[in-house]
MDTraj code that builds the backbone (N, CA, C; nanometers):
import mdtraj as md
import numpy as np

residues = "UNK UNK UNK UNK UNK UNK UNK UNK UNK UNK UNK UNK UNK UNK UNK UNK UNK UNK UNK UNK UNK UNK UNK UNK UNK UNK UNK UNK UNK UNK UNK UNK UNK UNK UNK UNK UNK UNK UNK UNK UNK UNK UNK UNK UNK UNK UNK UNK UNK UNK UNK UNK UNK UNK UNK UNK UNK UNK UNK UNK UNK UNK UNK UNK UNK UNK UNK UNK UNK UNK UNK UNK UNK UNK UNK UNK UNK UNK UNK UNK UNK UNK UNK UNK UNK UNK UNK UNK UNK UNK UNK UNK UNK UNK UNK UNK UNK UNK UNK UNK UNK UNK UNK".split()
xyz = np.array([
    [0.7799, -3.8408, 2.5059],
    [0.8916, -3.7952, 2.5832],
    [0.8347, -3.7698, 2.7325],
    [0.8671, -3.8536, 2.8190],
    [0.8329, -3.8333, 2.9626],
    [0.9342, -3.7545, 3.0277],
    [0.9023, -3.6977, 3.1512],
    [1.0030, -3.6196, 3.2215],
    [1.1089, -3.7162, 3.2636],
    [1.2298, -3.6691, 3.2375],
    [1.3526, -3.7412, 3.2804],
    [1.3824, -3.7015, 3.4225],
    [1.3525, -3.7975, 3.5124],
    [1.3710, -3.7730, 3.6626],
    [1.5144, -3.7636, 3.6929],
    [1.6015, -3.8059, 3.6012],
    [1.7439, -3.7990, 3.6311],
    [1.7936, -3.6608, 3.5908],
    [1.7186, -3.5843, 3.5188],
    [1.7533, -3.4543, 3.4783],
    [1.7009, -3.3575, 3.5915],
    [1.7850, -3.3327, 3.6894],
    [1.7502, -3.2568, 3.8145],
    [1.6905, -3.1196, 3.7889],
    [1.7511, -3.0464, 3.6884],
    [1.6993, -2.9142, 3.6614],
    [1.5533, -2.9214, 3.6089],
    [1.5275, -3.0114, 3.5164],
    [1.3934, -3.0208, 3.4616],
    [1.2956, -3.0623, 3.5634],
    [1.3390, -3.1636, 3.6404],
    [1.2443, -3.2173, 3.7414],
    [1.2174, -3.1046, 3.8473],
    [1.3174, -3.0401, 3.8936],
    [1.3009, -2.9350, 3.9945],
    [1.2037, -2.8213, 3.9482],
    [1.2288, -2.7862, 3.8153],
    [1.1458, -2.6792, 3.7590],
    [0.9933, -2.7235, 3.7549],
    [0.9709, -2.8485, 3.7082],
    [0.8358, -2.8922, 3.7023],
    [0.7728, -2.9224, 3.8358],
    [0.8558, -2.9680, 3.9251],
    [0.7925, -2.9976, 4.0657],
    [0.7711, -2.8742, 4.1388],
    [0.8355, -2.7584, 4.1069],
    [0.8040, -2.6313, 4.1692],
    [0.6741, -2.5713, 4.1153],
    [0.6330, -2.6126, 4.0031],
    [0.5126, -2.5564, 3.9347],
    [0.3887, -2.6432, 3.9460],
    [0.4054, -2.7733, 3.9703],
    [0.2862, -2.8698, 3.9671],
    [0.2818, -2.9391, 4.1013],
    [0.1641, -2.9718, 4.1385],
    [0.1396, -3.0527, 4.2639],
    [0.1959, -3.1948, 4.2336],
    [0.2215, -3.2667, 4.3383],
    [0.2732, -3.3963, 4.3324],
    [0.1753, -3.4876, 4.2514],
    [0.0426, -3.4732, 4.2662],
    [-0.0524, -3.5538, 4.2003],
    [-0.0499, -3.5224, 4.0482],
    [-0.0268, -3.3988, 4.0164],
    [-0.0336, -3.3558, 3.8734],
    [0.0990, -3.4054, 3.8119],
    [0.2082, -3.3857, 3.8824],
    [0.3331, -3.4174, 3.8303],
    [0.3520, -3.5730, 3.8038],
    [0.2855, -3.6541, 3.8866],
    [0.2810, -3.8040, 3.8610],
    [0.2270, -3.8351, 3.7200],
    [0.1296, -3.7637, 3.6828],
    [0.0692, -3.7783, 3.5543],
    [0.1712, -3.7550, 3.4455],
    [0.2520, -3.6509, 3.4597],
    [0.3569, -3.6122, 3.3577],
    [0.4621, -3.7167, 3.3562],
    [0.4908, -3.7790, 3.4722],
    [0.6085, -3.8796, 3.4736],
    [0.5726, -4.0034, 3.4012],
    [0.4403, -4.0324, 3.3882],
    [0.3998, -4.1575, 3.3324],
    [0.3711, -4.1601, 3.1803],
    [0.3250, -4.0480, 3.1281],
    [0.2897, -4.0571, 2.9823],
    [0.3380, -3.9384, 2.9064],
    [0.2790, -3.9214, 2.7937],
    [0.3273, -3.8208, 2.6945],
    [0.2781, -3.6794, 2.7167],
    [0.2175, -3.6536, 2.8330],
    [0.1615, -3.5232, 2.8578],
    [0.2585, -3.4128, 2.8555],
    [0.3820, -3.4361, 2.9059],
    [0.4876, -3.3359, 2.9047],
    [0.5262, -3.2989, 2.7673],
    [0.5405, -3.3972, 2.6711],
    [0.5718, -3.3622, 2.5328],
    [0.4654, -3.2783, 2.4704],
    [0.3461, -3.3172, 2.4989],
    [0.2305, -3.2406, 2.4410],
    [0.2225, -3.0950, 2.4998],
    [0.2462, -3.0800, 2.6240],
    [0.2439, -2.9496, 2.6842],
    [0.3630, -2.8571, 2.6349],
    [0.4734, -2.9156, 2.6134],
    [0.5904, -2.8401, 2.5495],
    [0.5527, -2.8056, 2.4086],
    [0.4928, -2.8941, 2.3302],
    [0.4482, -2.8623, 2.1931],
    [0.3503, -2.7548, 2.1933],
    [0.2510, -2.7622, 2.2880],
    [0.1509, -2.6584, 2.3024],
    [0.2058, -2.5241, 2.3278],
    [0.3070, -2.5187, 2.4177],
    [0.3726, -2.3916, 2.4555],
    [0.4431, -2.3412, 2.3320],
    [0.5077, -2.4211, 2.2583],
    [0.5788, -2.3726, 2.1441],
    [0.4871, -2.3168, 2.0295],
    [0.3713, -2.3925, 2.0109],
    [0.2809, -2.3465, 1.9069],
    [0.2122, -2.2158, 1.9578],
    [0.1747, -2.2088, 2.0852],
    [0.1179, -2.0838, 2.1361],
    [0.2163, -1.9678, 2.1181],
    [0.3426, -1.9904, 2.1451],
    [0.4486, -1.8848, 2.1358],
    [0.4635, -1.8420, 1.9906],
    [0.4599, -1.9268, 1.9009],
    [0.4682, -1.9030, 1.7614],
    [0.3538, -1.8218, 1.7079],
    [0.2365, -1.8648, 1.7457],
    [0.1109, -1.7923, 1.7096],
    [0.1035, -1.6531, 1.7706],
    [0.1494, -1.6442, 1.8907],
    [0.1481, -1.5113, 1.9549],
    [0.2311, -1.4118, 1.8829],
    [0.3397, -1.4572, 1.8292],
    [0.4321, -1.3707, 1.7574],
    [0.3620, -1.3240, 1.6277],
    [0.2970, -1.4133, 1.5545],
    [0.2304, -1.3788, 1.4336],
    [0.1073, -1.2937, 1.4598],
    [0.0373, -1.3203, 1.5689],
    [-0.0711, -1.2393, 1.6032],
    [-0.0309, -1.0932, 1.6429],
    [0.0867, -1.0795, 1.6948],
    [0.1403, -0.9451, 1.7278],
    [0.1719, -0.8730, 1.5890],
    [0.2266, -0.9412, 1.4934],
    [0.2573, -0.8795, 1.3640],
    [0.1273, -0.8375, 1.2938],
    [0.0196, -0.9172, 1.3095],
    [-0.1037, -0.8856, 1.2468],
    [-0.1573, -0.7604, 1.3137],
    [-0.1532, -0.7665, 1.4442],
    [-0.2087, -0.6467, 1.5176],
    [-0.1335, -0.5153, 1.4803],
    [-0.0004, -0.5126, 1.4698],
    [0.0695, -0.3924, 1.4319],
    [0.0354, -0.3538, 1.2942],
    [0.0274, -0.4500, 1.2005],
    [-0.0028, -0.4216, 1.0635],
    [-0.1444, -0.3614, 1.0582],
    [-0.2386, -0.4145, 1.1211],
    [-0.3714, -0.3612, 1.1302],
    [-0.3818, -0.2191, 1.1780],
    [-0.3092, -0.1991, 1.2866],
    [-0.3113, -0.0544, 1.3479],
    [-0.2493, 0.0370, 1.2488],
    [-0.1366, -0.0059, 1.1924],
    [-0.0816, 0.0898, 1.0855],
    [-0.1620, 0.1230, 0.9696],
    [-0.2265, 0.0169, 0.9233],
    [-0.3206, 0.0304, 0.8117],
    [-0.4379, 0.1240, 0.8490],
    [-0.4923, 0.1149, 0.9628],
    [-0.6032, 0.1957, 1.0071],
    [-0.5553, 0.3424, 1.0256],
    [-0.4334, 0.3525, 1.0741],
    [-0.3772, 0.4846, 1.0975],
    [-0.3637, 0.5581, 0.9622],
    [-0.3038, 0.4874, 0.8642],
    [-0.2875, 0.5451, 0.7301],
    [-0.4235, 0.5791, 0.6606],
    [-0.5201, 0.4950, 0.6696],
    [-0.6479, 0.5258, 0.6084],
    [-0.7240, 0.6404, 0.6821],
    [-0.7105, 0.6413, 0.8152],
    [-0.7682, 0.7585, 0.8813],
    [-0.7000, 0.8897, 0.8575],
    [-0.5638, 0.8826, 0.8430],
    [-0.4919, 1.0091, 0.8049],
    [-0.5274, 1.0567, 0.6663],
    [-0.5448, 0.9681, 0.5771],
    [-0.5904, 1.0071, 0.4381],
    [-0.7201, 1.0702, 0.4407],
    [-0.8157, 1.0065, 0.5166],
    [-0.9543, 1.0558, 0.5247],
    [-0.9547, 1.1916, 0.5904],
    [-0.8764, 1.2107, 0.7010],
    [-0.8730, 1.3383, 0.7701],
    [-0.8226, 1.4522, 0.6832],
    [-0.7115, 1.4131, 0.6089],
    [-0.6524, 1.5173, 0.5180],
    [-0.7414, 1.5493, 0.4034],
    [-0.8230, 1.4512, 0.3480],
    [-0.9103, 1.4784, 0.2375],
    [-1.0257, 1.5625, 0.2778],
    [-1.0576, 1.5709, 0.4005],
    [-1.1671, 1.6614, 0.4543],
    [-1.1130, 1.7987, 0.4875],
    [-0.9829, 1.8243, 0.4754],
    [-0.9218, 1.9518, 0.4887],
    [-0.9203, 1.9900, 0.6366],
    [-0.9225, 1.8897, 0.7289],
    [-0.9242, 1.9155, 0.8700],
    [-0.7838, 1.9415, 0.9213],
    [-0.7704, 2.0356, 1.0187],
    [-0.6368, 2.0637, 1.0706],
    [-0.5845, 1.9575, 1.1639],
    [-0.4537, 1.9410, 1.1856],
    [-0.4005, 1.8415, 1.2705],
    [-0.4016, 1.6991, 1.2169],
    [-0.4138, 1.6023, 1.2986],
    [-0.4111, 1.4693, 1.2619],
    [-0.5538, 1.4127, 1.2888],
    [-0.5721, 1.2900, 1.2378],
    [-0.7029, 1.2248, 1.2613],
    [-0.7336, 1.2094, 1.4162],
    [-0.6351, 1.2094, 1.4927],
    [-0.6592, 1.1924, 1.6404],
    [-0.7200, 1.3201, 1.6925],
    [-0.7047, 1.4306, 1.6197],
    [-0.7643, 1.5571, 1.6667],
    [-0.9042, 1.5760, 1.6299],
    [-0.9601, 1.4825, 1.5428],
    [-1.0964, 1.4854, 1.4955],
    [-1.1939, 1.4371, 1.6078],
    [-1.2748, 1.5307, 1.6636],
    [-1.3592, 1.4857, 1.7768],
    [-1.4691, 1.3848, 1.7351],
    [-1.5058, 1.3869, 1.6109],
    [-1.6174, 1.2919, 1.5650],
    [-1.5487, 1.1691, 1.5057],
    [-1.4513, 1.1859, 1.4189],
    [-1.3694, 1.0811, 1.3681],
    [-1.4552, 0.9844, 1.2829],
    [-1.5586, 1.0276, 1.2229],
    [-1.6396, 0.9399, 1.1317],
    [-1.7336, 0.8542, 1.2030],
    [-1.7135, 0.8384, 1.3339],
    [-1.8118, 0.7604, 1.4111],
    [-1.8595, 0.8476, 1.5186],
    [-1.9741, 0.8229, 1.5603],
    [-2.0381, 0.9137, 1.6677],
    [-1.9588, 0.8854, 1.7932],
    [-1.9458, 0.9937, 1.8794],
    [-1.8814, 0.9791, 2.0017],
    [-1.9598, 0.8817, 2.0913],
    [-2.0940, 0.8879, 2.0841],
    [-2.1820, 0.8012, 2.1525],
    [-2.2841, 0.7447, 2.0547],
    [-2.3301, 0.6218, 2.0760],
    [-2.4306, 0.5650, 1.9842],
    [-2.5561, 0.6415, 1.9885],
    [-2.6295, 0.6439, 1.8796],
    [-2.7609, 0.7177, 1.8774],
    [-2.8537, 0.6758, 1.9861],
    [-2.8654, 0.5507, 2.0182],
    [-2.9518, 0.5047, 2.1223],
    [-2.9198, 0.5694, 2.2558],
    [-2.7860, 0.5885, 2.2796],
    [-2.7400, 0.6500, 2.4062],
    [-2.7833, 0.7896, 2.4151],
    [-2.7677, 0.8689, 2.3057],
    [-2.8004, 1.0082, 2.3028],
    [-2.9502, 1.0307, 2.3199],
    [-3.0256, 0.9444, 2.2461],
    [-3.1791, 0.9672, 2.2500],
    [-3.2363, 0.9130, 2.3812],
    [-3.1745, 0.8251, 2.4541],
    [-3.2310, 0.7738, 2.5780],
    [-3.1706, 0.8567, 2.7023],
    [-3.0762, 0.9332, 2.6767],
    [-3.0140, 1.0042, 2.7896],
    [-3.1186, 1.1033, 2.8594],
    [-3.1876, 1.1770, 2.7893],
    [-3.2932, 1.2706, 2.8541],
    [-3.3886, 1.1835, 2.9451],
    [-3.4272, 1.0669, 2.8941],
    [-3.5293, 0.9921, 2.9693],
    [-3.4594, 0.9352, 3.1009],
    [-3.3286, 0.9108, 3.0937],
    [-3.2578, 0.8680, 3.2142],
    [-3.2474, 0.9903, 3.3092],
    [-3.2219, 1.1067, 3.2597],
    [-3.2050, 1.2226, 3.3418],
    [-3.3398, 1.2569, 3.4117],
    [-3.4522, 1.2381, 3.3402],
    [-3.5785, 1.2674, 3.4056],
    [-3.6070, 1.1891, 3.5252],
    [-3.5535, 1.0657, 3.5331],
    [-3.5827, 0.9769, 3.6436],
    [-3.4977, 0.9900, 3.7658],
    [-3.3999, 1.0925, 3.7551],
    [-3.3156, 1.1051, 3.8696],
    [-3.3717, 1.1909, 3.9765],
])
top = md.Topology()
chain = top.add_chain()
for i, resn in enumerate(residues, 1):
    res = top.add_residue(resn, chain, resSeq=i)
    for name in ("N", "CA", "C"):
        top.add_atom(name, md.element.get_by_symbol(name[0]), res)
traj = md.Trajectory(xyz[None], top)
């Protein structure tokens, strides 16, 4: 599917976004069809990635809430200053005094 130069809207949209040299490539071969397909696939994947991201965040929230409650801590897991992971990595805390000495 090459660009239909008779379709003024399509041609104007593409020519506003691409240089003349680049647009000439689209007018001659199947590149436009492949770019449209690529855009549609990327859009479909982005939707699914969004669903996975929300599901992952909700699952982590539920697990952290259960962990927080099982420890008998007040508030929510967001109030836990340690949160099961160190606020700073061990290497950072152990090397900090050495950095301070050199100031």
